[in-house]
C-alpha positions in Angstrom: -18.9 -25.5 -28.3 -20.8 -25.0 -31.4 -21.9 -21.5 -32.4 -25.6 -21.1 -32.4 -27.3 -18.1 -34.1 -29.8 -18.0 -31.3 -29.2 -18.8 -27.8 -30.9 -21.6 -26.0 -33.5 -20.7 -23.3 -31.1 -22.4 -20.7 -28.3 -20.1 -21.8 -30.5 -17.0 -21.4 -31.6 -18.2 -17.9 -28.2 -19.0 -16.8 -27.0 -15.6 -17.9 -29.7 -13.8 -16.1 -29.3 -15.7 -12.9 -25.4 -15.6 -12.8 -25.5 -11.7 -13.3 -28.1 -11.3 -10.6 -26.4 -13.5 -8.1 -22.9 -11.9 -8.7 -24.3 -8.5 -8.4 -26.1 -9.3 -5.1 -22.9 -11.3 -3.9 -20.7 -8.2 -4.7 -23.1 -5.9 -2.7 -23.1 -8.3 0.2 -19.4 -8.6 0.2 -18.8 -5.0 0.1 -21.3 -4.4 3.0 -19.4 -7.1 5.0 -16.2 -5.1 4.8 -18.1 -2.0 6.1 -16.2 0.4 3.7 -18.6 3.2 4.7 -16.3 6.0 3.9 -15.6 4.6 0.5 -17.8 4.7 -2.7 -17.9 1.4 -4.8 -15.8 3.2 -7.4 -13.1 4.2 -4.9 -13.1 0.7 -3.5 -12.6 -0.7 -6.9 -9.7 1.7 -7.7 -8.0 0.5 -4.4 -8.4 -3.1 -5.4 -7.0 -2.3 -9.0 -4.0 -0.4 -7.5 -3.4 -3.3 -5.2 -3.6 -6.0 -8.0 -1.2 -3.8 -10.2 1.3 -3.2 -7.3 2.7 -6.8 -7.9 3.5 -5.9 -11.5 6.8 -4.3 -10.4 5.6 -0.7 -11.2 5.9 2.4 -9.2 2.1 3.2 -10.0 -0.3 3.9 -12.8 -1.6 6.9 -14.5 -5.2 8.2 -14.0 -5.7 7.6 -17.6 -4.8 3.9 -17.1 -7.2 3.6 -14.2 -9.9 5.4 -16.1 -9.6 3.0 -19.0 -9.4 -0.1 -16.9 -12.4 1.1 -14.7 -14.4 2.3 -17.9 -14.9 5.9 -16.7 -14.0 9.3 -17.9 -10.6 10.7 -17.0 -12.3 13.5 -15.1 -14.3 11.2 -13.0 -11.1 9.2 -12.2 -9.3 12.3 -11.2 -12.1 13.1 -8.7 -11.9 9.6 -7.4 -8.2 9.7 -7.0 -8.3 13.2 -5.3 -10.9 11.8 -2.8 -8.6 8.7 -2.1 -5.6 10.9 -1.6 -7.6 13.1 0.8 -8.2 10.0 2.9 -4.4 9.0 2.7 -5.0 5.9 0.8 -3.2 6.7 -2.4 -0.3 9.0 -3.3 0.7 10.7 -6.5 4.4 11.0 -7.7 6.1 12.2 -11.0 6.5 9.5 -13.5 10.3 9.1 -13.9 10.0 8.4 -17.6 7.7 11.4 -18.3 7.7 14.3 -15.7 4.4 15.6 -17.1 2.6 12.6 -16.0 1.8 11.6 -12.3 1.7 7.9 -11.1 -0.9 6.8 -8.6 0.0 4.2 -5.9 -1.3 2.9 -2.7 0.1 4.3 0.6 0.9 1.9 3.5 -2.7 2.9 4.8 -4.3 2.0 1.4 -2.5 -1.3 1.4 -3.6 -2.1 4.9 -7.2 -1.1 4.1 -7.3 -3.3 1.0 -5.8 -6.2 2.9 -8.1 -5.7 5.9 -11.1 -5.5 3.5 -10.2 -8.7 1.7 -9.7 -10.6 4.9 -13.1 -9.5 6.2 -14.9 -10.3 3.0 -13.2 -13.8 3.0 -14.3 -14.4 6.5 -17.8 -13.3 5.8 -18.1 -15.7 2.8 -16.4 -18.7 4.5 -18.9 -18.2 7.3 -22.0 -18.1 5.0 -20.9 -21.1 3.1 -20.2 -23.1 6.4 -23.3 -22.2 8.2 -25.8 -21.9 5.3 -24.7 -24.7 3.0 -24.2 -28.4 3.1 -21.0 -30.1 2.1 -22.7 -31.2 -1.0 -23.8 -27.7 -1.8 -20.3 -26.3 -1.2 -18.9 -28.9 -3.7 -21.5 -27.8 -6.1 -20.4 -24.2 -5.8 -16.8 -25.2 -6.4 -17.9 -27.1 -9.6 -19.9 -24.0 -10.7 -16.9 -21.8 -10.2 -14.8 -24.0 -12.4 -17.4 -23.5 -15.2 -17.5 -19.8 -14.7 -13.7 -19.7 -14.6 -13.6 -21.3 -17.9 -15.9 -18.5 -19.3 -13.4 -15.8 -18.2 -10.4 -17.2 -20.0 -10.0 -16.8 -23.9 
């Protein structure tokens, strides 16, 4: 794609609409999972920990989570404390550096993440099935391919 000093009106409109729709869709998906006892930040940390668990690591530090989530270390510490109080995460000493603590999901945390993902998946499938035609669903698939391309460097 050519670099253009000023964006086209269609690029500006597409940007606004994509951001607005993704924001609303995210809220609807989170509401579908009924995570009433969790804040959006807490749910996001649980999802990050779940995604990182497959990386063959015992856990991540609060600093790593804060950096990934774009929040201050103190804010992340408060989030982790709340999640630990709910029994969803646990802290353990870092075997490579005893001064650091690693944060990982507990069995209950893994169950909650999996359950939430399943509920959100079912909600979205139901919405696409009942509110969209086959042609519209195929349009969504094609649009996702375009958006996917934007996320890869």
